[in-house]
C-alpha positions as CSV (number, residue, x, y, z in Angstrom):
1,X,20.3,-4.7,-8.2
2,X,20.2,-8.2,-9.5
3,X,16.5,-9.5,-9.6
4,X,16.6,-13.3,-8.7
5,X,13.9,-15.5,-10.1
6,X,13.2,-15.5,-6.2
7,X,12.4,-12.6,-6.6
8,X,10.0,-12.3,-9.5
9,X,8.2,-14.7,-8.0
10,X,7.8,-13.0,-5.1
11,X,6.9,-10.3,-7.1
12,X,4.6,-11.7,-9.3
13,X,3.1,-12.8,-6.4
14,X,2.6,-9.5,-4.1
15,X,1.2,-7.5,-8.0
16,X,-1.8,-10.5,-8.6
17,X,-2.4,-10.7,-4.8
18,X,-2.9,-6.9,-4.8
19,X,-5.0,-6.9,-7.8
20,X,-7.1,-9.5,-6.6
21,X,-7.5,-8.0,-3.5
22,X,-9.1,-4.6,-5.6
23,X,-11.1,-5.8,-7.6
24,X,-12.8,-8.9,-5.2
25,X,-13.1,-6.4,-2.9
26,X,-13.2,-3.0,-5.0
27,X,-17.2,-2.0,-2.7
28,X,-14.3,-1.4,0.1
29,X,-11.4,0.1,-2.8
30,X,-12.6,3.1,-4.4
31,X,-14.4,5.7,-3.1
32,X,-14.5,8.6,-0.1
33,X,-14.5,6.3,2.8
34,X,-12.3,3.3,1.3
35,X,-10.3,0.4,3.4
36,X,-8.8,-0.7,1.4
37,X,-7.2,-3.6,2.2
38,X,-4.3,-4.8,-0.4
39,X,-2.7,-1.8,1.3
40,X,-2.7,-4.0,4.4
41,X,0.3,-5.2,2.0
42,X,2.4,-2.4,2.0
43,X,3.8,-3.2,5.5
44,X,5.3,-6.4,4.4
45,X,7.8,-4.7,2.1
46,X,9.4,-4.8,5.2
47,X,10.3,-8.3,5.8
48,X,10.6,-8.8,1.6
49,X,11.4,-5.4,0.5
50,X,12.0,-5.0,-3.6
51,X,9.6,-7.5,-4.6
52,X,6.8,-6.7,-2.4
53,X,7.8,-3.3,-3.3
54,X,7.3,-3.3,-6.9
55,X,4.6,-6.1,-6.5
56,X,2.4,-4.0,-4.5
57,X,3.1,-0.7,-7.3
58,X,2.3,-3.0,-10.0
59,X,-0.9,-4.5,-8.1
60,X,-2.4,-1.3,-7.6
61,X,-1.5,-0.8,-11.6
62,X,-3.7,-3.0,-12.2
63,X,-6.3,-2.9,-9.9
64,X,-6.8,0.9,-10.2
65,X,-8.3,0.1,-14.2
66,X,-11.3,-0.1,-12.8
67,X,-11.4,2.2,-11.2
68,X,-14.9,4.4,-11.2
69,X,-13.1,7.8,-10.3
70,X,-13.5,10.3,-13.9
71,X,-9.8,9.9,-14.7
72,X,-9.0,5.9,-14.4
73,X,-5.1,7.4,-16.3
74,X,-5.0,9.3,-12.9
75,X,-5.5,7.0,-10.7
76,X,-4.0,4.1,-12.0
77,X,-0.3,6.2,-12.3
78,X,-0.6,8.6,-9.5
79,X,-2.4,5.5,-7.2
80,X,0.3,3.0,-8.2
81,X,3.3,5.6,-7.1
82,X,1.9,6.3,-4.1
83,X,2.0,2.6,-3.2
84,X,5.6,2.8,-5.0
85,X,6.4,5.9,-2.1
86,X,4.7,4.8,0.4
87,X,6.5,1.2,0.3
88,X,9.7,2.3,0.2
89,X,9.5,4.5,3.5
90,X,7.9,1.9,5.1
91,X,10.5,-0.9,4.3
92,X,13.8,2.0,4.7
93,X,12.3,3.4,8.2
94,X,11.5,0.3,9.0
95,X,14.9,-1.1,8.5
96,X,17.0,0.8,9.9
97,X,16.5,-0.7,13.1
98,X,16.2,-4.0,12.9
99,X,12.9,-6.0,14.8
100,X,11.9,-2.5,16.6
101,X,8.2,-2.3,16.5
102,X,8.4,1.0,17.4
103,X,10.6,1.1,13.9
104,X,7.8,-1.0,11.7
105,X,4.6,0.9,13.3
106,X,6.2,4.4,12.2
107,X,7.2,3.2,8.5
108,X,3.6,1.6,8.6
109,X,2.3,5.2,9.7
110,X,4.5,7.5,6.8
111,X,3.0,5.0,4.5
112,X,-0.7,5.4,6.0
113,X,0.3,9.8,5.4
114,X,2.4,9.4,1.9
115,X,-1.4,7.4,1.2
116,X,-3.8,9.9,2.7
117,X,-1.5,12.8,1.5
118,X,-1.1,11.9,-2.7
119,X,-4.3,9.4,-3.1
120,X,-6.6,12.1,-1.7
121,X,-4.8,15.2,-3.0
122,X,-5.3,13.7,-6.4
123,X,-9.2,12.2,-5.6
124,X,-10.2,16.1,-4.5
125,X,-8.8,17.7,-7.7
126,X,-11.0,14.7,-9.9
127,X,-13.8,15.0,-7.8
128,X,-16.0,18.5,-6.5
129,X,-15.6,16.7,-3.0
130,X,-13.1,18.6,0.0
131,X,-9.7,18.4,-0.5
132,X,-10.0,17.9,3.8
133,X,-13.0,15.4,3.6
134,X,-10.9,13.3,1.1
135,X,-8.0,13.5,3.7
136,X,-10.0,12.6,6.1
137,X,-11.5,9.1,4.2
138,X,-8.3,8.0,2.8
139,X,-6.9,8.5,6.3
140,X,-8.8,6.8,8.6
141,X,-9.4,4.3,5.3
142,X,-5.7,3.7,5.4
143,X,-4.8,4.0,9.1
144,X,-7.0,0.4,9.4
145,X,-5.5,-1.1,6.8
146,X,-1.8,-0.3,6.9
147,X,-1.7,0.3,10.9
148,X,-3.9,-2.0,12.4
149,X,-4.5,-4.5,9.4
150,X,-0.8,-4.5,7.9
151,X,1.2,-4.2,10.9
152,X,-0.9,-7.5,12.7
153,X,0.1,-9.4,9.3
154,X,4.4,-8.7,9.7
155,X,4.0,-9.1,13.4
156,X,2.2,-12.3,12.5
157,X,4.6,-13.1,9.8
158,X,8.0,-11.9,11.8
159,X,6.8,-14.5,14.6
160,X,6.9,-17.3,12.8
161,X,10.0,-16.6,12.0
162,X,9.7,-15.4,8.1
163,X,13.1,-12.5,8.1
164,X,13.5,-12.5,4.4
165,X,15.5,-9.3,3.6
């Protein structure tokens, strides 16, 4: 895999945008009822591929440094891992059937499920709250940010004629 300067620039933009959104919207980016608006960037891996995947992973790593959770190291490493897996799966699922809104929505849904189970599980382990409560909270927020906002941004960008991968 070879990165060109355009890819590095896109990766930097995604990482910076993700981190800034987490930091400036920290009240909604952390906690039980987190609607992490930055996660709306995850579906854009369908259009931008590896630069978006790498960018949202690095952006999560940077953004989670200010995490109020009991273990910042856990939130930084596992949160970034969740973003990486969610972005790759969304991208690969959606790319199987080019320009299929159904496969893109399925990719967003899989990303939501990945984020829900990974983030919800480690947050339950870090706190004394029940696992199912964390899963419900993270799922609800991810459904809004990834499946609603992110999917709509993806469709808007496609309609604007932006197809990079």
